[in-house]
Structures are given as C-alpha cells and as structure tokens.
C-alpha positions in Angstrom: 0.0 0.0 0.0 1.3 3.5 -0.9 0.0 6.7 0.7 1.3 10.0 -0.5 0.6 13.7 -0.2 -0.6 15.7 -3.2 1.3 18.8 -4.3 1.2 21.5 -1.7 0.4 19.1 1.1 2.7 17.8 3.8 6.3 17.8 2.6 5.3 17.7 -1.1 6.2 21.0 -2.8 4.1 22.7 -5.4 5.3 25.1 -8.1 3.7 28.5 -8.4 1.3 27.4 -11.1 -2.5 27.0 -11.2 -3.5 23.7 -9.5 -6.3 21.5 -10.9 -7.6 18.0 -10.3 -6.2 17.0 -13.7 -2.7 18.3 -12.7 -2.9 16.2 -9.5 -4.1 13.2 -11.5 -1.1 13.6 -13.8 1.2 13.9 -10.7 -0.2 10.5 -9.5 0.5 8.9 -12.9 4.0 10.3 -12.9 4.6 8.9 -9.4 3.4 5.5 -10.6 5.8 5.7 -13.5 8.7 6.7 -11.1 8.0 3.7 -8.9 7.4 1.3 -11.8 3.8 0.7 -10.9 2.1 -0.4 -14.1 -1.4 -0.9 -12.7 -3.0 -0.3 -9.3 -6.1 0.0 -7.2 -6.9 3.6 -6.2 -8.6 4.6 -3.0 -9.5 8.3 -2.8 -11.4 10.4 -0.3 -13.0 13.7 -1.1 -10.6 15.6 -3.3 -8.6 12.3 -3.6 -11.8 10.7 -4.9 -12.0 13.4 -7.6 -8.4 12.7 -8.6 -9.2 9.0 -8.8 -12.2 9.7 -11.0 -10.1 11.8 -13.2 -7.5 9.1 -13.5 -10.2 6.6 -14.4 -10.9 8.7 -17.5 -7.4 9.6 -18.6 -5.6 6.4 -17.7 -8.1 3.6 -17.4 -5.4 1.0 -18.4 -3.4 1.9 -15.2 -6.3 1.2 -12.8 -7.7 -2.2 -11.8 -10.3 -1.0 -9.2 -11.3 2.3 -7.7 -12.8 3.2 -4.4 -14.4 6.7 -4.2 -15.2 7.9 -0.7 -17.3 11.0 0.1 -16.6 12.6 -3.2 -18.5 14.0 -6.2 -18.4 14.5 -9.9 -18.8 18.2 -9.1 -18.7 19.9 -5.8 -22.1 21.5 -4.8 -22.1 25.3 -4.8 -22.8 25.6 -1.0 -19.8 23.4 -0.3 -17.6 25.6 -2.5 -18.9 28.6 -0.6 -18.0 27.0 2.7 -14.4 26.1 1.7 -13.9 29.6 0.4 -15.0 31.0 3.8 -12.3 28.7 5.3 -9.8 30.5 3.0 -11.0 33.8 4.3 -10.7 32.7 7.9 -7.1 31.8 7.3 -6.4 35.1 5.6 -7.8 36.8 8.7 -5.3 34.7 10.8 -8.0 33.6 13.1 -7.4 31.1 15.9 -7.2 27.6 14.3 -9.4 26.2 17.0 -12.2 28.6 16.0 -11.8 27.6 12.4 -12.1 23.9 13.4 -15.2 24.6 15.5 -16.8 26.3 12.4 -15.8 23.7 9.9 -16.2 20.4 11.8 -20.0 20.4 11.6 -19.6 20.3 7.8 -17.3 17.3 7.8 -18.3 15.2 10.8 -21.6 13.5 11.7 -23.6 14.0 14.8 -22.3 11.0 16.8 -18.7 12.2 16.3 -19.5 15.8 17.1 -21.3 14.8 20.4 -18.2 12.9 21.5 -16.1 15.7 23.0 -13.1 13.5 23.6 -12.9 12.4 19.9 -13.4 16.0 18.8 -10.6 17.2 21.0 -8.3 14.5 19.9 -8.8 15.3 16.3 -8.3 19.1 16.9 -5.1 18.3 18.8 -3.8 16.2 15.9 -4.5 19.0 13.5 -2.9 21.6 15.7 0.2 19.4 16.1 0.7 18.8 12.4 4.4 19.2 11.8 3.9 20.2 8.2 0.8 22.4 8.1 -0.4 23.5 4.6 0.5 27.0 3.6 -2.3 29.5 2.8 -1.2 29.8 -0.8 -1.2 26.0 -1.3 -4.6 25.8 0.4 -5.9 28.4 -2.0 -4.6 26.3 -4.9 -6.3 23.2 -3.5 -9.6 25.0 -3.1 -9.4 26.4 -6.7 -8.8 22.9 -8.0 -11.9 21.6 -6.2 -14.0 24.5 -7.4 -13.1 24.1 -11.1 -13.5 20.3 -11.1 -16.5 19.1 -13.1 -17.0 15.6 -14.5 -20.8 15.6 -14.4 -21.1 15.1 -18.1 -18.1 12.8 -18.5 -18.7 10.5 -15.5 -20.7 8.0 -17.5 -17.5 7.3 -19.5 -15.8 5.7 -16.5 -15.4 2.0 -17.1 -13.3 1.1 -14.0 -14.6 -1.4 -11.5 -15.8 1.2 -8.9 -17.0 1.2 -5.3 -18.7 4.4 -4.1 -18.8 5.0 -0.3 -20.8 7.7 1.3 -21.8 8.9 4.8 -25.5 9.4 5.2 -24.9 12.6 7.2 -22.3 14.1 4.9 -23.0 17.8 4.5 -20.0 18.7 2.4 -20.6 16.1 -0.3 -24.2 15.1 0.3 -25.4 11.6 -0.3 -26.9 12.7 -3.6 -23.4 13.2 -4.9 -22.5 9.6 -4.3 -25.8 8.4 -5.7 -25.1 10.4 -8.9 -21.7 8.6 -9.3 -23.3 5.2 -8.7 -26.1 5.9 -11.2 -23.8 7.1 -13.9 -20.8 4.7 -13.5 -21.8 1.4 -15.1 -21.5 -1.6 -12.7 -20.5 0.5 -9.7 -21.5 -0.4 -6.2 -22.7 2.1 -3.5 -22.3 1.6 0.2 -23.8 4.1 2.6 -22.4 4.4 6.1 -25.0 5.3 8.7 -24.3 7.8 11.5 -21.4 9.1 9.5 -20.5 12.4 7.9 -17.8 13.4 5.4 -14.8 12.1 7.3 -15.7 8.4 7.0 -12.1 7.2 7.7 -12.1 9.0 11.1 -15.7 8.3 12.1 -16.0 4.6 11.1 -12.5 3.4 10.2 -13.0 -0.3 10.9 -16.2 -0.5 8.9 -14.7 1.4 6.0 -11.6 -0.9 6.0 -13.9 -3.9 6.0 -16.0 -2.5 3.2 -13.0 -1.8 1.0 -11.4 -5.2 1.6 -14.6 -7.0 0.8 -14.8 -5.0 -2.5 -11.2 -5.7 -3.4 -11.5 -9.4 -2.7 
C-alpha cells in the first residue's frame, strides 16, 4: 500500500502554477511511473476521490479498481462557498481552534460531534501537524476543487468502482455519491449510517472492512 501527499500538502512541494484536479491526476500517474507501478487499485477520499475519478478517465489502463469515498463529480455550490470561507478565515489569521469549530459540523456526523473526547483528539492532531499546509497551497487546492467538473463525462468511467458515502455528509451530500453510482456502469454504492464526510475517522473499521470486501 502506498500513501502519498498531493502537491502543496505535507512535505510535497508545489510550483507557483495553477492547480487543478487534472494536474494532480497527472502527478499521480508520474509517481506510478517513477515507482514502476504499471497498474494499481486507487482509493481516494473527497478531493482524492475526484483525482481517482479523473485518472479513471485519462488512464483507465493503469487502474484495476477504484474506491471513491465521500466525493462528487462536481462539488455542490454551497460546499464551494464553505471552503472559500475557510480560506477567508485563514487570511484573517483567526485562531485555528475557532476555524475547526466552524468547519467540523460540515465534515463530521452528529455522533462524532457529540463525542467531546474524539473532537478534542482530532483538533489536537491537526494543531500538532508538523507540516501544516500554507495559505497559498490551500488556496490552490480550493481552486482545484472549485473548477473540477466531470458531471457530463462521468458515464465514460469503465473502471470497477466502489462508491462509499456517509448518510450525514453535508460537504458532499449523499446525492453526490448516488449520482456517481447511477452514472458509472456496474458500480456499487455503500452508505455508512451515522457518519459524515470524514468516514475514515468516524468509522475506520467498517470502512476498511467494506474496502477489503470489495477488493477481494
């Protein structure tokens, strides 16, 4: 299994050029080439799911199976507005804790939000990130998500695909995953109950079991 940071995230640098989902898909293909990976299974969450969908269209011969978690063929306008507000908060240099308190209800379900210990643990992990994303790189990532639109092309995806959604997801509502499922021939849809956008944090064991069942 290979886990990597996209450009402008973690320790991965990013040139001062416009960022798009297509660019990050090309980055992923280039990484596969550099590591001599001819064909692989892709698992992508949120923006990562958009990258995986893009790769399914431009390099279908490089992908055996795809798992798309809490993603969309196009991000809904209210969701774009919310992440743009997050950019403004960072530009105002607000207390990160205040930003998390504002954005968490958009990405976590009710059960998680009611668990103060889990919320505090997650906030502490974010605050202690040794490689926080710069504001410029965050802007580039938001711009990439805003411009992404595969609504018309999504029916051309032929990769064996599993779509996973949280039934309480506000950022990429269930209808986004249903649209993917309805328009990707042969795809499967699994809906996680009592779960928001951050499926891998809220129900990690169930998500892992779901993915492994699909792959096997």
